N, C-alpha and C positions, 0 to 999 in steps of 0.2 A: 826548041827541044824541051825547055823547062815547062812550057805550057802543056806539052804532050804528057810529060811525066806527072804533073799535077792533076791533069785530067784523068789519067789512068789510076792514080792513087785515090782520087775522089770517087771514081767509079767502083773501085774495090771496096772502099769503106761503105758506100751506099748499098752495094749488093750484099755485103756481110750483114749490115744492120737490118735489111729487109728480111733475111732468112733467119735471123736470130730468134724470132718468136714464131717460127713456122711449126704448126702441129701436124702437118702432113707427114705421112710415113706409116710404119707398121708399129702397133702397140700391143703389148701383153696386157690383158685385163689383170685385175689385182691378184687373183688366185693362179694366174698363168695357165688357165684352162682354155683360153681362147686368144687368138690374135685378131686385131681389128685394123684394117687398112683405112686410114683417114686421108681424105683427098678433097680437092676443091671441086665443088659442083656449082658452077656459075660463080656468084659472088659469096657463096656460103661454103660451109664445110660439112661433109658427110662421111659416114664410115660403114664399112661392110665387114662381116665376119669372114675371114679368109682361111682360118685354121681352127680346129677344135682338138683338144687333147683326147677326148673320147667322142668321136663323131657317130658311133654306132650304138644303138640301144643294147644294153647288157641285161643279164638275168636279173640283177638287182633293180635296174631301171624298170623292167617289165613288171616286177612285183609291186613297185611303188607308183607307177604311172599308168593310168587306165589305157591310154591310146598308144602306148609304146609297143613296137613290134620287134621282138628279139632278132638281132642281126641286121636290122634295117637302119638306114640313116636317121639320125635324130631329126624330129620335125617339131613344128611350133604348136605342140598339143595344148598349151595353156592359153592360146589365143581365144578370145571370145567369138571371133568371126569363124564360123565353121569352115568356110572356104580356105582360110589361112592355116588351119590346123595341120594340113598336110604339106605345107611348104617346108623345105629343108632349112635347118638352122645355119648350116654351112652355106655361105654365099649371101645370107640375109643382110639387108641394109638395116642397121640398128640405130644409126645416128644421122640426123638430118637437120638442116637449117641453121647450124651455128654460124653466127656472124661476129666478126672481130669488133669489139666494143671499146677496148683499151689495149695498151701495150701488153701482150701476152694473155689477154682475157677475151673469151668468146661467150656469147649469150644468145638467147632467143631460139635455141634449138630444141629438138625433141630426141629422146633416147628411149629405145624399146628394150624392156627386160623380158627375155624369153622365159626366164625361170618363173616369173609371175604372170606373164601375158599382159602386162601393163605398159603404157607409154607415159613418160614423164617429161615435163619441161626440163631443159638441160642447160647448164653452163659449164665452162671449162677454163682452167687457168694453168698455163705452162709455167713450171717452176724455173728458177734461174739456171739450173743445170741443163735445161733444154731436153732432158731425158725423162722427166717426171711430169705427168699430166694429171691434175686433180679434176675429176669429173664430179658433178653434183646433179642428181636427179631430184625433182621436187614437184609438188602439186601446189599451186597457189603462190605461196611465198618462198623465195629462194633460201631464206634463213631456216626454213623447215624442210628437211629432206634428208637424203642419204648420199654420202660422199664415198667415192672410191678412187683409188690411185692406180693409174696405168703407167707402165714403164716402156720406154722406146726399145723396139727390137732392132730396127735399122733406120 
């Protein structure tokens, strides 16, 4: 019986430690204007936009954005690829290829910024609280770039 209890306890401890650094789930972007669902895609981590605070082009957007159409779903108008300019922002995959490199750290990924139409190399670090994800997009060297902090929704 004691072997069984030890085996169960060990199983619980191992399972808990495996999930302690899991970035899968739903995250608010820094300004809380979007939610990103982060999930396993093969051996890597990817992320899709699943919610937008303002998913429809407004009058203000139309005045400031050449290809915005009032009342229509926001699209990827800043993309350099003409074919992608009409794809909806909602549902878009913006995070690809992140690989676990160390405890609570991921690197080697790409992150797309729909506000600029640019794709950047990406790394992520899960803070000790498990509910704060520090994302960094960069070109070339990781110490040069822009950081943003996401917070876990669920």
